[in-house]
C-alpha angles and dihedrals in degrees: 000000000000111000092202091058093051094046093048092048092047091050095046090047087068089067126091116249089248089056091051089050089050090057091050095048092047098040091134089061092054120107106220099192136065098296126094088207124015110201093191092064098020090234130144133212116261093259092052091051090047088055090048091241090139087069103031108041116085118208095005123199129181090250093050093050091048090051092051094044093049090064087069107020128046118214097023095206102041096169098046109126094003114138118242146089100248118105094009135116120355096342100069096106093049092044092050093049091046093056093045091051091048091053094045091049095042092241122158109223136187 
């Protein structure tokens, strides 16, 4: 049982289906590393994309995105420092899309 998988699925399950679909349709705007906003690539974490912050926040910074996200999600980075193989390395995009599809389809995973 991978704790990272379960935490990510639990967190994403808090989102509306329309927000999950927004992540999928804007996957190229999703930051797939440890930042909530990456200024070098102008990408946003999945939760920020779900909340449409990638289109509504002017002059974003990582700290600003964290501040906005913390009004809805605590902690903001729930999987930071959690042991496991899921949503790490080069498989983050596939792992993220897998969990979103499982939630949208009502599938119980790992």
